BAMARNU-606914 format. One line per field, with one value per residue (C-alpha): chain; residue in one letter; residue number from 1; x, y, z. Coordinates in steps of 0.25 Angstrom, whole numbers, plus 5000, padded with zeros to 4 digits. Each point is the difference from the previous one (the first is absolute). Layout:
BEGIN
chaine <- (A  ...)
residu <- (A  ...)
num <- (NUM  ...)
px <- (X  ...)
py <- (Y  ...)
pz <- (Z  ...)
END
This chain:
BEGIN
chaine <- (A  A  A  A  A  A  A  A  A  A  A  A  A  A  A  A  A  A  A  A  A  A  A  A  A  A  A  A  A  A  A  A  A  A  A  A  A  A  A  A  A  A  A  A  A  A  A  A  A  A  A  A  A  A  A  A  A  A  A  A  A  A  A  A  A  A  A  A  A  A  A  A  A  A  A  A  A  A  A  A  A  A  A  A  A  A  A  A  A  A  A  A  A  A  A  A  A  A  A  A  A  A  A  A  A  A  A  A  A  A  A  A  A  A  A  A  A  A  A  A  A  A  A  A  A  A  A  A  A  A  A  A  A  A  A  A  A  A  A  A  A  A  A  A  A  A  A  A  A  A  A  A  A  A  A  A  A  A  A  A  A  A  A  A  A  A  A  A  A  A  A  A  A  A  A  A  A  A  A  A  A  A  A  A  A  A  A  A  A  A  A  A  A  A  A  A  A  A  A  A  A  A  A  A  A  A  A  A  A  A  A  A  A  A  A  A  A  A  A  A  A  A  A  A  A  A  A  A  A  A  A  A  A  A  A  A  A  A  A  A  A  A  A  A  A  A  A  A  A  A  A  A  A  A  A  A  A  A  A  A  A  A  A  A  A  A  A)
residu <- (M  P  I  L  Q  L  V  L  I  A  V  I  Q  G  I  T  E  F  L  P  I  S  S  S  G  H  L  I  L  L  P  G  L  T  G  L  Q  D  Q  G  Q  V  I  D  V  A  V  H  V  G  T  L  G  A  V  A  V  Y  F  W  R  D  V  T  E  G  L  A  G  L  P  R  L  L  R  G  K  A  D  T  P  G  A  R  L  S  L  G  L  I  I  A  T  I  P  V  V  I  V  G  L  I  L  N  L  T  G  L  S  D  A  M  R  S  V  T  V  I  G  W  T  M  L  I  F  G  I  V  L  Y  W  A  D  Q  T  G  P  S  L  K  G  T  D  D  W  T  V  K  D  A  L  I  M  G  L  W  Q  A  V  A  L  V  P  G  T  S  R  S  G  I  T  I  T  A  G  R  K  L  G  Y  T  R  A  E  A  A  R  L  S  M  L  M  S  I  P  T  I  A  A  S  G  V  L  L  G  A  E  V  A  A  D  A  D  M  A  A  A  R  D  G  A  I  A  A  G  F  A  F  V  S  A  L  I  A  L  V  L  M  M  R  L  L  R  S  V  S  F  T  P  Y  V  I  Y  R  V  I  L  G  V  V  L  L  V  V  A  Y  S)
num <- (1  2  3  4  5  6  7  8  9  10  11  12  13  14  15  16  17  18  19  20  21  22  23  24  25  26  27  28  29  30  31  32  33  34  35  36  37  38  39  40  41  42  43  44  45  46  47  48  49  50  51  52  53  54  55  56  57  58  59  60  61  62  63  64  65  66  67  68  69  70  71  72  73  74  75  76  77  78  79  80  81  82  83  84  85  86  87  88  89  90  91  92  93  94  95  96  97  98  99  100  101  102  103  104  105  106  107  108  109  110  111  112  113  114  115  116  117  118  119  120  121  122  123  124  125  126  127  128  129  130  131  132  133  134  135  136  137  138  139  140  141  142  143  144  145  146  147  148  149  150  151  152  153  154  155  156  157  158  159  160  161  162  163  164  165  166  167  168  169  170  171  172  173  174  175  176  177  178  179  180  181  182  183  184  185  186  187  188  189  190  191  192  193  194  195  196  197  198  199  200  201  202  203  204  205  206  207  208  209  210  211  212  213  214  215  216  217  218  219  220  221  222  223  224  225  226  227  228  229  230  231  232  233  234  235  236  237  238  239  240  241  242  243  244  245  246  247  248  249  250  251  252  253  254  255  256  257  258  259  260  261  262  263  264  265  266  267)
px <- (4987  5014  5009  5011  4992  4997  5015  5003  4990  5005  5014  4997  4992  5010  5011  4993  4991  5011  5007  4994  4996  4986  4997  4985  5004  5009  4989  4991  5010  5003  4988  4999  5015  5001  4986  4998  4987  4997  5002  4989  4999  4999  5014  5005  4996  5004  5015  4999  4995  5013  5009  4992  5005  5014  4999  4995  5012  5010  4995  4995  5005  4992  4988  5001  5002  4988  4991  5004  4997  4986  4993  5005  4996  4986  4999  5003  5015  5011  5011  5009  5008  4991  4987  5005  5005  4986  4993  5009  4997  4985  5000  5008  4991  4987  5002  5003  4988  4990  5006  5001  4985  4996  5008  4994  4986  5001  5008  5012  5009  4998  5000  5014  5006  5007  5013  4998  4997  5012  5009  4997  5000  5013  5006  4994  5002  5014  5004  4992  5008  5013  4997  4996  5012  5009  4994  4995  5008  5005  4996  4989  4999  4988  4999  4998  4987  4989  4985  5001  5011  4992  4988  5008  5007  4986  4994  5012  4998  4986  5005  5007  4986  5003  5007  5015  5002  5006  4995  5014  5005  4990  5001  5015  4999  4992  5009  5012  4993  4996  5015  5001  5013  4999  5001  4989  4991  5001  4997  4988  4995  5001  4993  4989  4998  4996  4986  4997  5003  4993  4987  5000  5003  4989  4990  5004  5001  4986  4995  5008  4994  4986  5001  5005  5011  5009  5009  5002  5004  5009  5007  5001  5006  5011  5003  5001  5010  5009  4998  5004  5014  5004  4995  5008  5013  4997  4997  5013  5008  4993  5002  5015  5002  4993  5012  5008  4991  4990  4987  5005  5002  4985  4997  5008  4992  4987  5003  5005  4988  4990  5005  5000  4986  4995  5006  4993  4987  5000  5006)
py <- (5086  5007  4990  5004  4996  4987  4997  5004  4990  4989  5002  5000  4988  4993  5002  4997  4989  4989  5007  4997  5014  5001  5005  5003  5008  5008  5002  5005  5009  5007  5009  5002  5005  5007  5006  4993  4995  4986  4990  4991  4985  4999  5005  4992  4987  5004  5002  4987  4993  5006  4994  4987  4999  5002  4989  4991  5003  4999  4987  4994  4986  4999  5006  4991  4988  5004  5002  4986  4994  5006  4990  4989  5007  5002  4985  4998  4996  5009  4990  5009  5013  5008  4995  5001  5015  5003  4994  5008  5013  4997  4997  5012  5009  4996  5008  5013  4999  4997  5011  5010  4998  5002  5013  5005  4997  5006  5013  4997  5000  5015  5003  4994  5009  5010  5005  4995  4986  4999  5006  4989  4989  5004  5000  4988  4990  5006  4995  4987  4998  5002  4990  4989  5003  4999  4988  4992  4988  4999  4986  4999  5003  5002  4985  4998  5009  4992  5002  5004  5010  5006  5002  5006  5010  5002  5004  5010  5006  5003  5009  5009  5005  5010  5011  5001  4986  4996  4987  4996  5004  4992  4988  5000  5001  4988  4992  5004  4995  4987  4998  5004  5007  5015  4998  4988  5008  5012  4990  4994  5014  5005  4988  5001  5014  4995  4994  5011  5012  4993  4998  5015  5005  4992  5005  5014  4999  4995  5012  5010  4992  5001  5015  5002  5009  5001  5011  4991  4988  5009  5005  4986  4995  5010  4998  4985  5001  5009  4991  4988  5006  5005  4988  4991  5008  5000  4985  4996  5009  4995  4985  5003  5008  4989  4991  5009  5009  4997  5008  5009  5012  4999  4999  5012  5008  4995  5004  5014  5003  4994  5009  5012  4997  4999  5013  5006  4993  5004  5014)
pz <- (4899  4996  4994  5009  5012  4993  4998  5014  5006  4990  5004  5015  4998  4992  5010  5013  4996  5001  5012  5014  5002  4995  4986  5003  5013  4991  4990  5010  5007  4986  4999  5015  5001  4987  4998  4987  4996  5006  4989  5005  5000  4985  4998  5013  4994  4986  5004  5008  4987  4994  5010  4998  4986  5006  5009  4989  4991  5011  5005  4987  5002  5013  4994  4988  5009  5009  4988  4994  5013  5001  4991  5008  5013  4995  4998  5015  4999  5006  4997  4991  5004  4992  5006  5014  4997  4994  5012  5010  4993  5000  5014  5004  4992  5007  5013  4993  4991  5012  5008  4989  4997  5014  5001  4987  5004  5014  4995  5009  4987  4998  5015  5002  4989  5010  5004  5015  4995  4991  5010  5010  4990  4994  5014  5006  4988  4997  5014  4998  4987  5007  5011  4990  4991  5011  5007  4989  4995  4985  4997  4990  4985  4991  4998  5015  4999  5006  5001  5015  4997  4988  5009  5011  4990  4994  5014  5002  4986  5004  5011  4988  4997  5011  4993  5004  5003  4987  4993  4996  5014  5008  4991  5000  5015  5001  4990  5008  5013  4994  4996  4986  4995  4997  4985  5001  5009  4990  4989  5006  5004  4986  4994  5010  4995  4986  5003  5011  4990  4989  5007  5005  4986  4994  5010  4998  4985  5000  5008  4990  4988  5006  5003  4986  5006  4988  5007  5012  4991  4992  5012  5006  4987  5001  5014  4999  4988  5008  5013  4992  4995  5014  5007  4991  5003  5015  5000  4993  5010  5013  4996  4998  5013  5008  4997  5009  5008  5011  5001  5011  4991  4997  5014  5004  4989  5005  5014  4996  4991  5010  5011  4991  4995  5015  5004  4988  5003  5015  4999)
END
């Protein structure tokens, strides 16, 4: 794949992964609207892995705390902040893994990669995000994250397997409706992305290794590197903006893009 296209894909992924506007939706639209070669799921997951590195770097304290609490959790004790965080992330990841396997085995995963689907999900879940952001109380922080809240956010996260929904957008929507502040809902959403992206990266990496596709591995490594840099910059800017800006600008973008895509799809 041309290096310019890899860089373009990586930058789009890095900028859109942490904004509630669906990175996967934009990656699917790129070849459909520009005529470029479809980058395929290998590159899609590779750039997601790049953004995973950005999350781990930005939230390194939370990541370190969660990893430190994992051994205690494995001994059946969730009595430390790190152990509780690890438990929450595990519970939140289970629904998306189960639904993801079902979609892949049935072929629905590929069937939903269309402009029409992305248009409707952009529009509908953009409105849902606005509703949750405007009506959800701002009472909770990360320390208030319970097993029940983790499961609810995990179920919402599974819906993001439909292209255009936005994993960050739908989990932030759930977090806001559960009463978390904008910054804390975003923080939990980003932390939830770590095991989810890691799992998909490991599975696809195993497929690439099994097929001995060195070209795909090389392209994936390049895309992941550029995605890491752009994602880290985008993440820093978004978390700063959340101190003074609501999610309304993202909702407006989603609604406009959704309407435009539906016009294109049905014309």
